[in-house]
C-alpha positions, 0 to 999 in steps of 0.5 A, spaced: 874 204 755 880 200 753 885 202 748 889 197 745 895 200 741 899 196 736 906 197 737 910 197 730 916 193 729 921 196 726 924 194 719 928 188 720 935 189 717 937 185 711 942 180 713 949 181 710 948 176 704 941 180 702 945 186 703 951 183 698 944 181 693 942 187 693 948 190 691 950 185 686 943 186 683 943 193 683 950 195 682 953 197 676 959 193 672 966 194 674 963 197 681 965 193 687 963 193 694 966 190 701 961 185 706 962 182 713 959 176 716 957 173 709 955 165 708 962 166 703 966 168 709 967 174 714 971 179 709 968 178 702 969 184 695 964 182 690 965 185 684 959 186 680 960 183 672 955 182 666 947 182 667 944 175 664 937 172 663 937 165 667 934 158 664 928 160 669 928 167 666 929 170 671 934 176 671 940 175 674 948 179 674 954 175 676 960 177 680 966 176 683 967 175 690 973 175 692 974 172 700 979 169 704 980 162 700 980 166 693 975 168 687 968 165 687 964 166 681 957 168 684 950 171 681 943 174 684 937 174 681 930 176 681 923 173 677 921 180 676 922 187 678 918 186 684 921 180 687 927 182 691 933 180 689 937 173 692 943 169 691 943 164 687 945 157 689 952 156 686 951 154 679 959 155 677 965 151 678 971 153 680 974 151 673 969 158 670 973 163 673 
């Protein structure tokens, strides 16, 4: 008789960008957190701003990312309460700061 063993893979750690999106989506307005290794840079501090509903009907939270290159407006959005938070594409121009 052969025994079949299944090896379960440990849950994959979220990427730095996913951790940043998760923080932004669930943070209290005005709180900040620091992240490294993101697509915005190696050392990024994100401050949570206002919650809004996008034109697509997604729940979003705006944030300000402080990087080595200055300030950048970012947003994390999700379709519904069961969907993961995702960083939105760059939708704010630099003049919007």
